[in-house]
N, C-alpha and C positions, 0 to 999 in steps of 0.2 A: 346468433342470438340477437344481435343488434338489427333493428329494422329501421327503414327510413321514416316510417310513420309511427308517431308516438300517440298513446292515449292518455288522457288526463284521468287521474284517479285521486280519490280523497283518502287520506290516511290520518290517523290520530297519533300525535306525539306529545310528549311532555314539553313544556316551554323551555326547560333547561337543555333538553336535547337539541331543540331547534336553535338555541343560542350557540351551542357547541358546534353545530353544523355550519351556521352562519360565520362563526369565527374561523373554522378550519378550511372551508373550501377555497377561499382566496389564497391562503398560504400554500396550497398544493397545486396552484395553477389550474383549478377547476372553475369553469365559467359560471356555474349556477348551483343553487341548492338542489335542483332537480337532477343535474348530472352527478352531483356528489352522492345522492341517495341511490341513483341507478348503479353507480360504481360499487357502492357498499352492498347492494342487493346482489349484484352479479358475483361479487367476491363470496358472499355468504352462500349463495346457491351452489357455487363451485365446491365450497367446503362441505355442504350437506350431500351433494351428489356423489362424492367419492365413497367407495366402499369402506375405506379406512380413512377417517378424518385426519389422522396424524400424517398420512401420506400427502394430503393436500397441504398441510402446514409445512411439511418438509420441502415440497416443491416451491412454495412461496418463500420460505426461508432461503432455499438454495438460490432462487432468483435474486433476492436481496444481497446475499453474500457474494454472488458473482459480480454484481454491480459494484459493491464495495471493494472487492479485490481488483477489479479493473481500475478503479480510481487509485488504489494503493499502488498498483503496478505503474501507472502513469507518473505518480509522484516519485517512485523509486527510480524510474528511468530518467526523469529530469535531474534528480540528484546525482545519479551515476554519470550522466553527461557532464555536469558541472565538475565533478571530481576528476574525470578524465581530462578535462581542459586544464585544471590546476596541475595535475600530474604531468601533462605534456609541457606546461610552462616550466615546472621545476626541472624536468629532464633536460629541456633545452638550455636553461640557465646553467645547470651544473655541468652539462656536456661542454658548454662553451668555455668553462673554467679549467677543465681537466686536459692536461697536455701529456702525451706519451702513454695513453691507455692502449694496451695491446688487445687483440681479439681474444687471446687466451685469458687474460685478466678479466675481460668483460664477461666471458662465459662463466668463469669462476664466481664472479659477483652475482650474475643472474641465478646460478644454482643456489648460492647462499641466500639470496633474497626470496627465492621460491620456498626454500626450507624455512626461513623466518616467518613467512606468511602462513605456511601450513602449520607451523608449530604454535604460532600465537593466535590462530583462528582469525587472521586478518587484522588483529589489533596491533598495529605497528606504532612504536613510541619513538619520537625524535630524540629524546634524551638518551635512550639506549643505543641508537644508531650513532649519535655524536660520540658517546663513550667508546663504542667499537672503533670508529674511524680515527679516534685520537689516542688509541691504545690505553684507555682507562678501563680498569676492571669494573665489572658490573656484577651485582648480586646474581648468583647462579640460579639454575632452573628449580632447585628445591624451594626457593622463595617465590617462584612464579605462580600466580593464580590467574586463570582465565579472566580477562576483563581488566587486568592491571595495565 
């Protein structure tokens, strides 16, 4: 649809609409009012030319959501990386302080930790771990609510 050669055309617009265009196009990194109007017309023509206009809206919405999800994925990955670094630091510090840990005891602890994570939907609380490690009784499962 885009051609190298453009033609000049005259159109009538309300002054308020022109002000809105002039305010909007620099914010969206569009180089000119003309390019803004061309993009808007191209979008609207795509909308009109589909057999079912809701299908076109779904495609544009899908493109927007895919972009937003990609940004969210990047943020989650960065946060998971930070958490893994912290977890590695904690594991190294605690491992350096524990003497006499057997392989059998380590396997039992791993199974317990896997069960804890599954049971709590990943919401691990230090105060409960501290109580467990120090033989302090903690309120039992009937008091547990996800997110506690």
